[in-house]
N, C-alpha and C positions, 0 to 999 in steps of 0.2 A: 307237499310243501308243509313246513313247520309253521304253525301259527303261534305267536307269542303273546297275543292280546289276552289270553286267559290265565297266564302265569301269575298275574298279580293277585288272584284270588286263592292260589294254592298256599298252604302253610310252608314256612321255612323248613328246611331239612333239619331234623332233630328237635324242632319246637314241640314242646309238650310231650316228649317221649322219655323224659327222665323217669327212672323207676323210683317208686316210693316204698320204703321198707315199712313193714307193719310195726306197730308199737311194741309188740311182744319181742320181736327180734332186736329192737333197739335196747329194750330193757335187759334182755339176756346178754347182749354184747357188753353192756356197761358193768355187769356183775363179774364177768370173766376178766382176769388180769391180762394185760398186754404190756410187756416191757416194764413191769414193776421191778424196783430195785430188790436185790437179794444178796445175802451174805453167805458165801460158801465157807462152811466151817471146816470141812475135811475133804481131802482128795485121796482117791485110791491110785496107787502107783504114781503119785505126784501129778496126775493128769485128769482123771475122771472124777467128777463130783461124787462124793460119798454121803455127805450130809450138808444141808443148807438151812438157813433161817429166812423165813418169808412171813411177813405180817405178824411177827412176834412168836411164831411157832417153828419148832425145829422139825425138819422132814428128813427121814433117812431113805436113801436111794436103795431100792431093791434090785434094780437092773438098769443098765444103760442100754437102751434099745437101738440108738442110732447116733452117729456122730458125723458132722460135716463142717465145712469151712465156707464162710461167706467172704468173698473178696470184694473189696471196694476201696475207698480211700484208706480205710483201716480194716485189717483182717479181723474177722470174728470167728471164734470157735463155738460151735453149737452142739448141744447134747440133748437128746430126747431121753428123759429119765422116767422111770416108773417108781412111784412111791405108794404107800398104803392109801394116801389121800387122793391119788390120781396120777395123771400123766402130764408132765411139764416139759417145755423146751427151755433149757438154760443156755444163755448166750454170754460168752466172755469177750469183751473188747480186748484184743491182744496188746494194744498199746497202753491202755490205762488200767488194765486188770479189773475193770468194773463189770460186774455180772448183772444180768437182767433175766426176768422170767416171763414166759407166756404160758397160759393154761391151755392145754390141749383137751383134757377131759378130767372132770372131777368125779370121784366115786361117791 
């Protein structure tokens, strides 16, 4: 038989189980850009980003490593590009033609 009189002393499910990130990971996360605005200056074949301006610096794309499409309310074209400065994910909003950048790896 199941006794329920001891259940009141048990903690709620999920209570006190939230993970806490260390201060180092929070600081690192704030330094890496996520969805920063970027200006694409030049495209290769009228499609692939060839150069872009981010935070006042011009970056030249050495290679486009991957392309994919995110489907949602608005389609987004995504490009993983390698530059001398690092690896970035460039995302183009297909409706508004606004580009954003996420840092994958800085050199």
